[in-house]
C-alpha positions as CSV (number, residue, x, y, z in Angstrom):
1,M,72.1,33.3,107.0
2,N,69.9,33.8,104.0
3,G,71.3,37.3,103.5
4,S,74.8,36.0,103.0
5,K,73.6,33.4,100.5
6,E,71.9,36.1,98.5
7,V,75.1,38.3,98.5
8,R,77.1,35.2,97.2
9,R,74.5,34.6,94.4
10,E,74.6,38.2,93.4
11,A,78.4,38.2,93.3
12,I,78.5,35.1,91.1
13,S,76.0,36.6,88.7
14,V,78.2,39.6,88.1
15,V,80.1,39.2,84.8
16,S,83.3,41.1,84.2
17,T,84.3,41.2,80.6
18,I,87.8,41.7,79.1
19,G,86.7,42.6,75.6
20,P,88.4,42.1,72.2
21,G,91.4,44.5,71.8
22,L,91.8,45.0,75.6
23,R,95.0,43.8,77.2
24,V,95.2,43.5,81.0
25,I,98.6,43.2,82.7
26,G,98.3,42.0,86.3
27,E,96.2,39.8,88.5
28,C,92.4,39.7,88.0
29,I,90.3,38.8,91.0
30,S,86.5,38.5,91.1
31,D,83.8,36.9,93.3
32,G,81.8,36.5,90.1
33,I,82.4,35.5,86.5
34,I,85.3,36.7,84.3
35,R,84.8,36.4,80.6
36,I,87.9,36.9,78.5
37,D,87.7,37.9,74.8
38,G,90.9,39.9,74.9
39,R,94.3,39.2,76.6
40,V,95.2,38.8,80.2
41,E,98.9,38.6,81.3
42,G,98.7,37.6,84.9
43,G,96.9,35.3,87.2
44,I,93.1,35.0,87.5
45,K,91.0,34.1,90.5
46,A,87.3,34.0,90.1
47,A,84.2,31.9,90.8
48,E,83.9,31.2,87.1
49,V,86.3,31.9,84.2
50,V,85.4,31.8,80.5
51,V,88.1,32.2,77.9
52,E,86.4,32.8,74.7
53,Q,87.7,31.8,71.2
54,G,90.2,34.6,70.4
55,G,90.8,35.3,74.1
56,S,94.1,34.4,75.8
57,V,95.5,34.1,79.3
58,K,99.2,34.0,80.2
59,G,99.1,33.1,83.8
60,D,97.7,30.7,86.3
61,I,93.9,30.3,86.7
62,Q,92.1,29.4,90.0
63,T,88.4,29.0,89.7
64,R,85.4,26.9,90.5
65,D,84.1,26.4,86.9
66,L,86.2,26.9,83.8
67,V,85.4,27.0,80.1
68,V,88.3,27.5,77.6
69,A,87.7,28.0,73.9
70,G,90.8,30.3,73.5
71,Q,94.4,30.0,74.6
72,V,95.8,29.6,78.1
73,I,99.5,29.5,79.0
74,G,99.7,28.6,82.6
75,N,98.4,26.1,85.2
76,I,94.7,25.6,85.9
77,A,93.0,24.6,89.1
78,A,89.2,24.3,88.8
79,E,87.4,23.2,92.0
80,A,84.3,21.8,90.3
81,R,84.8,21.4,86.5
82,A,87.0,22.3,83.5
83,E,85.5,22.3,80.0
84,L,88.0,22.5,77.2
85,Q,86.4,23.2,73.8
86,A,87.5,22.1,70.4
87,S,89.2,25.4,69.6
88,C,91.2,25.6,72.9
89,K,95.0,25.6,73.2
90,V,96.3,25.0,76.8
91,K,100.0,24.9,77.7
92,G,100.1,24.0,81.4
93,D,98.8,21.5,83.9
94,I,95.1,21.1,84.7
95,L,93.7,19.9,88.0
96,S,89.9,19.4,88.4
97,P,87.6,16.7,89.7
98,R,85.7,16.8,86.3
99,I,87.4,17.5,83.0
100,K,85.6,17.6,79.6
101,I,87.7,17.8,76.5
102,D,86.1,18.3,73.1
103,E,87.6,16.6,70.1
104,G,90.2,19.0,68.6
105,G,91.2,20.6,71.9
106,Q,94.9,20.9,72.3
107,I,96.5,20.4,75.7
108,H,100.3,20.4,76.4
109,G,100.6,19.5,80.1
110,R,99.4,17.1,82.7
111,L,95.7,16.4,83.5
112,R,94.9,15.4,87.1
113,M,91.5,14.5,88.2
114,G,90.9,15.4,91.9
115,A,89.8,18.2,94.0
116,P,92.2,21.2,94.1
117,T,93.4,22.3,97.5
118,K,95.8,24.9,98.6
119,A,98.4,22.2,99.2
120,S,97.7,20.5,95.9
121,T,98.0,22.8,92.9
122,P,99.1,21.8,89.4
123,E,102.7,22.8,90.0
124,T,103.0,21.2,93.4
125,P,101.3,17.7,93.4
126,S,100.3,16.4,96.8
127,S,101.9,13.3,98.1
128,G,99.9,10.2,98.6
């Protein structure tokens, strides 16, 4: 069992960077961290997503931990926490059990506090 935990920790410690000037069209999937300084046009699924100031995402994001300092156009589901910094611009719904918004952060969409599940994503709220 310890071996599988080690592999999981190693995967999370891997950082994939989409650098300034780079544009990715399509879905990005990683067991680790995706750091975005460039542009992504497509969905993102990763253990952690960081959208740096100057970075942008046009697509939905599914992650455990999220930090946004740049721009996101799409819905966000963060299983643990979402941090929206002062320079962020988000157009879409955000679902996470913990949400931190710095003064100046711009959000155009709904905020829902709760644990994301496959049946409860920002675009399809669960009944109850």
